C-alpha positions as CSV (number, residue, x, y, z in Angstrom):
1,M,176.1,-277.7,209.0
2,A,172.8,-278.1,207.6
3,S,171.7,-275.2,205.5
4,L,168.4,-273.9,206.2
5,W,167.4,-273.9,203.0
6,G,168.2,-277.3,201.8
7,G,164.8,-279.1,202.2
8,R,164.7,-280.5,198.6
9,F,168.5,-281.3,198.2
10,E,170.2,-284.6,197.9
11,K,173.8,-283.4,198.3
12,D,175.3,-281.0,200.3
13,M,177.4,-278.2,197.8
14,D,181.1,-278.9,197.4
15,D,183.5,-277.4,198.8
16,I,184.7,-275.4,196.6
17,V,181.5,-274.1,195.2
18,K,180.5,-273.2,199.7
19,K,183.6,-270.9,199.3
20,Y,182.5,-269.3,196.0
21,N,178.8,-269.1,197.2
22,A,179.7,-267.4,200.7
23,S,179.5,-264.1,201.5
24,I,179.9,-264.3,205.0
25,F,183.3,-263.1,204.8
26,F,182.6,-259.7,203.8
27,D,178.8,-259.4,204.7
28,Q,179.4,-260.2,208.6
29,R,180.3,-256.7,209.2
30,M,176.4,-256.1,208.7
31,Y,175.7,-258.4,211.4
32,N,174.1,-255.6,214.1
33,E,171.8,-254.1,211.2
34,D,170.8,-257.7,210.3
35,I,169.7,-258.1,214.0
36,E,168.1,-255.1,214.4
37,G,166.0,-255.9,211.3
38,S,165.4,-259.0,212.9
39,I,164.1,-257.5,216.0
40,A,161.9,-255.5,214.4
41,H,160.4,-258.1,212.3
42,V,159.8,-260.3,215.0
43,T,158.0,-257.4,217.2
44,M,155.7,-256.8,213.9
45,L,155.1,-260.7,214.3
46,G,154.3,-260.6,217.5
47,K,151.9,-257.3,217.3
48,Q,150.2,-259.0,214.4
49,G,149.8,-262.6,216.3
50,I,151.8,-264.7,213.9
51,V,153.7,-265.7,216.4
52,S,153.1,-265.5,220.5
53,E,154.0,-262.8,222.9
54,E,156.4,-265.5,224.6
55,E,158.0,-266.7,221.2
56,K,158.6,-262.9,220.2
57,E,160.4,-262.3,223.8
58,Q,162.3,-265.8,223.2
59,I,163.4,-264.7,220.0
60,I,164.5,-260.9,220.9
61,A,166.6,-262.4,224.1
62,G,168.3,-265.1,221.7
63,L,169.1,-262.4,219.3
64,K,170.5,-259.8,221.5
65,A,172.8,-262.5,223.0
66,I,173.8,-263.3,220.0
67,R,174.7,-259.6,219.0
68,Q,176.8,-259.3,222.3
69,D,178.7,-262.5,221.7
70,I,179.6,-261.4,218.3
71,A,180.6,-258.1,219.5
72,E,183.1,-260.0,222.0
73,G,184.3,-261.8,219.6
74,K,182.6,-265.0,221.2
75,I,181.5,-266.2,217.6
76,V,183.6,-266.9,214.9
77,F,181.8,-267.0,211.5
78,N,182.9,-269.8,208.5
79,V,182.2,-270.7,204.9
80,D,179.5,-273.0,206.5
81,D,177.5,-269.9,207.4
82,E,177.2,-268.8,203.8
83,D,175.8,-265.3,204.8
84,I,175.4,-263.0,207.8
85,H,171.6,-263.9,207.4
86,M,172.2,-267.6,207.7
87,G,174.9,-267.5,210.1
88,I,172.5,-265.6,212.7
89,E,169.5,-267.3,212.3
90,S,171.0,-270.7,212.7
91,R,172.6,-270.0,216.1
92,L,169.6,-268.5,217.3
93,I,168.0,-272.0,216.3
94,E,170.7,-273.9,218.2
95,R,170.1,-271.6,221.3
96,I,166.3,-271.5,221.3
97,G,165.0,-274.4,219.5
98,D,162.3,-274.8,217.5
99,V,160.9,-271.2,218.5
100,G,163.7,-269.7,216.6
101,K,162.6,-271.3,213.0
102,K,159.5,-268.7,213.2
103,L,161.8,-265.8,213.1
104,H,161.9,-265.7,209.4
105,T,158.0,-266.3,208.6
106,S,156.9,-263.7,206.3
107,R,160.6,-262.4,204.8
108,S,163.2,-263.6,202.3
109,R,166.7,-263.4,202.5
110,N,165.9,-261.3,199.3
111,D,164.1,-258.5,201.3
112,Q,166.4,-259.4,204.5
113,C,169.5,-258.3,202.7
114,Q,167.8,-255.1,201.3
115,V,167.3,-254.3,204.8
116,D,170.8,-254.6,206.1
117,I,172.6,-252.9,203.4
118,R,170.0,-250.0,203.6
119,L,170.6,-249.9,207.5
120,Y,174.1,-249.9,207.5
121,L,174.6,-247.4,204.4
122,R,172.2,-244.9,206.1
123,K,174.5,-245.6,209.2
124,E,178.1,-244.8,207.6
125,I,176.2,-242.0,205.1
126,Y,175.9,-239.9,208.8
127,E,179.4,-240.8,209.7
128,I,181.0,-239.2,206.1
129,L,178.6,-236.6,206.4
130,S,180.0,-235.7,209.9
131,S,183.3,-235.9,208.1
132,L,182.5,-233.6,205.4
133,C,181.2,-231.3,207.7
134,Y,184.2,-231.1,209.6
135,L,186.3,-230.7,206.5
136,E,183.6,-227.6,205.3
137,S,184.6,-226.1,209.0
138,V,188.6,-226.7,208.1
139,I,188.1,-224.9,205.0
140,L,185.8,-222.0,206.8
141,G,188.8,-221.5,208.6
142,K,191.3,-221.4,206.7
143,A,189.8,-219.3,204.0
144,E,189.2,-216.5,206.8
145,K,192.9,-216.6,207.4
146,Y,193.9,-216.2,204.0
147,A,191.0,-214.0,203.2
148,D,193.6,-210.9,202.1
149,Q,196.3,-213.2,201.1
150,I,196.9,-213.0,197.0
151,T,197.9,-216.1,195.2
152,V,198.0,-216.6,191.2
153,G,194.6,-218.1,189.7
154,F,195.2,-220.6,186.7
155,T,193.7,-221.5,183.5
156,H,195.1,-224.1,181.2
157,L,198.1,-224.3,184.4
158,Q,198.8,-220.5,183.0
159,H,198.8,-217.6,185.2
160,A,195.8,-215.9,184.6
161,Q,194.3,-213.4,187.3
162,P,195.3,-212.5,190.8
163,I,193.1,-214.0,193.5
164,T,193.1,-214.7,197.1
165,I,193.9,-218.0,198.9
166,G,190.7,-217.5,201.1
167,F,188.7,-217.5,197.2
168,M,190.2,-220.6,196.0
169,F,189.2,-222.4,199.4
170,M,185.6,-221.4,199.2
171,A,185.7,-222.8,195.9
172,Y,186.3,-226.1,196.9
173,F,183.9,-225.4,199.9
174,Q,181.3,-225.2,197.1
175,M,182.3,-228.3,195.9
176,F,182.1,-230.3,199.0
177,K,178.5,-228.2,199.9
178,R,177.3,-230.2,196.6
179,D,178.7,-233.9,197.8
180,I,176.9,-233.3,201.2
181,E,173.8,-232.2,199.3
182,R,174.2,-234.9,197.1
183,L,174.4,-237.5,200.0
184,M,171.6,-236.4,201.9
185,D,169.4,-236.6,198.8
186,T,170.3,-240.0,198.3
187,V,169.5,-241.0,201.9
188,K,166.1,-239.8,201.1
189,R,165.4,-242.2,198.6
190,L,167.4,-244.9,200.2
191,N,165.3,-244.5,203.4
192,Y,162.5,-246.8,202.4
193,N,161.7,-250.2,204.0
194,P,162.3,-253.4,202.0
195,L,161.2,-256.0,204.7
196,G,158.2,-258.1,204.1
197,A,158.3,-257.7,200.0
198,C,159.8,-261.3,200.6
199,A,161.0,-263.2,197.4
200,L,159.6,-261.0,194.9
201,A,155.9,-260.9,195.6
202,G,154.8,-260.1,199.0
203,T,153.3,-262.5,201.2
204,T,149.7,-264.1,202.5
205,M,150.6,-263.5,206.3
206,P,148.8,-260.6,207.7
207,I,152.0,-258.6,208.2
208,D,152.1,-254.9,209.2
209,R,154.9,-253.4,206.9
210,H,154.2,-249.7,208.2
211,L,155.1,-250.6,211.8
212,T,158.5,-252.3,210.8
213,S,159.1,-248.9,208.9
214,E,158.4,-247.0,212.0
215,L,160.6,-249.3,214.1
216,L,163.8,-249.2,212.1
217,H,163.0,-245.4,211.1
218,F,162.1,-245.7,207.4
219,K,160.3,-243.2,205.7
220,A,157.9,-245.9,204.5
221,P,157.3,-249.5,203.4
222,T,158.9,-249.7,199.6
223,E,155.6,-249.5,197.0
224,N,156.5,-252.9,194.8
225,A,158.0,-255.9,196.4
226,M,159.2,-257.0,192.9
227,D,161.5,-253.8,192.5
228,T,162.4,-253.8,196.0
229,V,164.5,-257.2,196.1
230,S,166.1,-256.2,192.4
231,D,166.8,-252.8,193.2
232,R,170.1,-251.4,193.8
233,D,169.9,-247.9,192.6
234,Y,170.8,-246.7,196.0
235,S,173.7,-247.9,196.5
236,L,174.5,-246.9,192.7
237,E,173.3,-243.4,193.8
238,F,175.8,-243.8,196.9
239,L,179.2,-244.6,194.7
240,S,178.6,-242.0,192.3
241,D,178.1,-239.7,194.7
242,A,181.5,-241.1,196.6
243,S,183.2,-241.1,193.1
244,I,182.4,-237.3,192.8
245,S,183.7,-236.5,195.9
246,M,186.7,-238.2,195.5
247,M,187.3,-236.5,192.5
248,H,187.0,-233.2,194.3
249,L,189.7,-234.3,196.8
250,S,191.8,-235.9,193.9
251,R,191.8,-232.4,192.4
252,W,193.4,-230.4,195.4
253,A,195.5,-233.2,196.3
254,E,196.8,-232.8,192.6
255,E,197.2,-228.7,193.4
256,F,199.0,-230.2,196.8
257,A,201.4,-231.6,194.7
258,W,202.2,-229.1,192.3
259,W,202.3,-226.4,195.4
260,N,204.5,-228.6,197.3
261,S,207.5,-228.9,194.4
262,S,210.1,-226.9,194.5
263,E,209.0,-225.0,191.3
264,F,206.1,-223.9,193.3
265,S,207.3,-223.9,197.1
266,Y,203.5,-222.2,197.8
267,I,203.0,-224.7,200.9
268,A,204.7,-226.0,203.6
269,I,202.8,-229.5,204.3
270,D,203.3,-230.9,207.7
271,D,205.7,-233.8,208.1
272,S,203.3,-236.0,209.7
273,F,201.9,-236.4,205.9
274,C,205.0,-236.5,204.3
275,T,207.4,-239.1,203.5
276,G,210.9,-239.5,202.7
277,S,212.9,-241.3,200.1
278,S,215.0,-244.8,200.8
279,I,218.0,-243.2,198.5
280,M,217.5,-239.3,198.7
281,P,218.3,-237.9,202.1
282,Q,216.8,-234.5,201.0
283,K,213.1,-235.4,199.6
284,K,210.0,-234.7,201.6
285,N,207.3,-236.4,199.0
286,P,203.8,-235.1,199.4
287,D,202.6,-239.0,199.7
288,M,199.4,-238.1,201.1
289,A,198.2,-236.1,198.4
290,E,199.9,-238.5,195.6
291,L,197.8,-241.7,197.2
292,I,194.5,-239.5,197.5
293,R,195.1,-239.2,193.7
294,G,195.3,-243.0,193.3
295,K,192.5,-244.0,196.1
296,V,190.0,-242.4,193.5
297,G,190.4,-245.1,190.8
298,R,189.4,-247.8,193.2
299,V,186.0,-245.8,194.3
300,Y,185.7,-245.2,190.6
301,G,186.2,-248.9,190.1
302,D,183.8,-249.8,192.8
303,L,180.9,-247.6,190.8
304,M,182.0,-249.6,187.4
305,Q,181.6,-252.9,188.9
306,L,178.4,-252.7,190.2
307,L,176.9,-250.9,187.4
308,T,178.2,-253.6,185.5
309,V,176.8,-256.5,187.5
310,M,173.2,-254.6,187.3
311,K,173.4,-254.1,183.4
312,G,171.7,-257.2,182.3
313,T,169.6,-258.6,185.3
314,A,166.0,-259.5,184.6
315,L,163.8,-259.1,187.3
316,A,163.3,-259.8,190.2
317,Y,166.3,-261.4,192.3
318,N,169.4,-262.9,191.1
319,K,172.3,-264.4,192.7
320,D,174.7,-261.6,191.0
321,F,173.5,-259.2,193.6
322,Q,175.2,-260.7,196.2
323,E,178.3,-258.7,194.4
324,D,176.7,-255.6,195.4
325,K,178.1,-255.2,199.1
326,E,182.2,-255.5,198.6
327,S,182.4,-252.5,196.2
328,V,180.0,-250.4,198.3
329,F,182.4,-251.5,201.7
330,D,185.5,-250.6,199.8
331,A,184.0,-247.2,198.7
332,I,182.9,-246.5,202.3
333,D,186.0,-247.3,204.0
334,T,188.0,-245.6,201.1
335,W,186.1,-242.5,201.0
336,K,185.6,-241.9,204.8
337,A,189.4,-242.3,205.6
338,T,190.4,-240.3,202.2
339,I,188.1,-237.4,203.8
340,D,189.5,-237.6,207.2
341,I,193.2,-237.7,206.0
342,F,192.8,-234.7,203.8
343,A,190.8,-232.1,206.6
344,K,193.6,-233.0,208.7
345,M,196.7,-232.6,206.3
346,L,194.6,-229.5,205.0
347,D,194.4,-228.0,208.5
348,K,198.0,-228.3,209.1
349,T,199.3,-226.9,206.1
350,E,200.3,-223.3,205.3
351,F,200.9,-221.0,202.7
352,R,204.3,-219.7,202.0
353,M,203.6,-215.9,201.5
354,D,207.0,-215.3,200.7
355,Q,207.3,-217.4,197.8
356,I,203.8,-216.5,196.4
357,E,204.7,-213.1,196.5
358,K,207.4,-213.9,194.2
359,Q,205.3,-215.2,191.4
360,L,202.5,-212.3,191.3
361,S,204.8,-210.4,188.7
362,K,204.7,-213.0,186.6
363,G,202.4,-213.7,183.6
364,F,200.6,-210.2,183.4
365,L,198.3,-211.1,185.9
366,N,196.5,-207.8,185.9
367,A,195.7,-208.0,182.1
368,T,191.9,-208.6,182.3
369,D,191.6,-205.6,184.8
370,I,193.3,-203.0,182.6
371,A,191.5,-204.1,179.7
372,E,188.1,-203.8,181.9
373,H,189.7,-200.1,183.1
374,F,189.9,-199.1,179.6
375,A,186.1,-200.2,178.6
376,K,185.0,-198.1,182.0
377,Q,187.0,-195.5,179.8
378,G,184.6,-195.7,177.0
379,I,186.8,-197.9,175.1
380,P,184.9,-201.0,173.6
381,F,185.8,-204.1,175.6
382,R,187.1,-205.8,172.1
383,E,189.2,-203.1,171.2
384,A,190.3,-203.0,175.2
385,H,190.9,-206.4,174.7
386,S,193.2,-205.9,171.9
387,I,195.0,-202.8,173.2
388,V,196.1,-204.8,176.3
389,G,197.2,-207.7,173.9
390,H,199.4,-205.4,171.9
391,M,200.7,-204.1,175.5
392,V,201.6,-207.9,176.6
393,K,203.7,-207.9,173.2
394,A,205.6,-204.8,173.8
395,C,206.6,-205.8,177.3
396,E,207.8,-209.0,176.2
397,N,209.9,-207.6,173.7
398,K,211.1,-205.0,176.3
399,G,211.3,-207.6,178.9
400,C,209.3,-205.3,181.4
401,D,206.2,-204.7,182.9
402,F,202.8,-202.7,182.6
403,E,204.0,-200.3,184.8
404,D,207.3,-199.6,183.0
405,L,205.7,-198.9,179.6
406,T,206.1,-195.4,178.5
407,D,203.8,-192.9,177.2
408,E,205.4,-193.2,173.9
409,D,205.3,-197.0,174.0
410,L,201.3,-196.8,174.8
411,Q,200.6,-194.1,172.1
412,A,202.6,-196.3,169.6
413,I,199.8,-199.3,170.4
414,D,196.7,-196.8,170.4
415,S,196.2,-192.8,170.6
416,R,193.8,-193.2,173.7
417,V,195.9,-194.9,175.7
418,T,198.5,-192.7,178.1
419,K,200.0,-193.8,181.7
420,E,197.4,-191.7,183.1
421,L,194.5,-193.2,181.9
422,L,196.2,-196.6,182.6
423,G,195.6,-195.7,186.4
424,D,196.4,-197.6,189.5
425,I,196.8,-201.2,188.3
426,S,198.7,-202.8,191.0
427,I,197.6,-206.5,191.9
428,K,196.1,-205.7,195.0
429,T,194.1,-203.1,193.7
430,C,192.9,-205.6,190.7
431,V,191.8,-207.9,193.5
432,D,190.2,-205.3,195.7
433,A,188.0,-204.1,193.2
434,R,186.6,-207.6,192.0
435,V,183.8,-207.5,194.5
436,S,181.3,-208.8,191.7
437,F,178.8,-211.3,193.5
438,G,181.1,-214.3,194.1
439,G,184.2,-212.7,192.8
440,T,187.4,-212.8,194.7
441,A,187.4,-209.7,196.3
442,P,188.3,-210.0,200.1
443,S,185.3,-207.8,201.0
444,E,183.2,-210.8,199.0
445,V,185.2,-213.6,200.0
446,R,184.0,-212.9,203.6
447,R,180.5,-212.5,203.0
448,Q,181.0,-216.0,200.8
449,I,182.6,-217.2,204.3
450,E,179.9,-216.0,206.2
451,V,177.3,-217.6,204.2
452,G,179.0,-221.1,204.5
453,R,179.1,-221.0,208.1
454,Q,175.6,-220.5,208.3
455,W,174.7,-223.2,205.8
456,L,176.8,-225.3,207.8
457,N,175.4,-224.3,211.0
458,S,171.9,-225.2,209.8
459,L,173.2,-228.7,208.8
460,E,174.4,-229.8,212.6
461,R,171.5,-228.4,214.3
């Protein structure tokens, strides 16, 4: 097949060069966006009198027929197509003749590929946003169910303070809320129309970029043609969003792996999200959680790949930019699948409160609460902190808990401290008392859930 750009060439590309140069095998997934952009472009050409009304209708009909054939599998692309733009345009010319040659008036593949990827990425972002919103709804449901259930809060992987499970769920809710907000910001910046920027300097033809912006639901045309064809910031921003969100998913997957271990036994993951061992019949491995931890690495790699591609490219377009798509496609596929799998796994995972209850007496979880209680009684906090530290040491020496210390033990540490002053230091009392804004008390967790639900509902409207 003769190339649509080969007028000044005397030789065809070497076969090995064709394969190396072609992007059709991965960018064909954007065929619908390519045709959508072409229909908007020729509609504008018709309105501006650059093509006749009859020519416009012929081209649109041809493009729609090609789109239908692709969807039905009647068109199979190959290396000679080079890319999705050439693959569609060459078939259009085959079908409707010389009229099809007018489609490419006042545009370049430089701006055309930008239109395709922006349209494709915008569509995928909306789907990812929907998946993240579903995950958030699962989190809210679980947070509500476990709003009163107490577990161990960790710092440095050591027992730190008692918290509610609902509180922990709402911590992850905030992470994914930020992910959603970042994606929404990314859409704002990518949603500008590149069509009409052409190769790098615009065109002498009387085009109307505002019309194509309206037809393609872009906010407005991009401001500078040279920047337009060389800009991949929106893809980098998307990959950064994906990397951060995958990191959040990986963090929670890590906790799933701990909680599922025999040492913790905090959770029961549904069998449908686990695998067994080929040699050890007793094993129930949290493979989906572990695989999620692994998948984050490839999304990080997608971001670094495109950053590396872009780092040494002068204005305006460079062939390097063809390498912008595979990393974006990979990140889209990986991120979407990971969100959906994690949300379903989370929905079908239950906490084993009988096992968690055994851990609440370990690690002096109420130590901070005792220090704060002493501070309320007028003991300066730094002194209270030191007193409780000595109490911990005394308990360790005696092999007991705070409640088992006698008045004699306490007086030996500090004359101001008695069992009466100690008051109610049960784990439940400590948790219930943490009513500061953003705290772990069940009443405060329910407030967080309500605020989260209102925010999520506002997005869905």
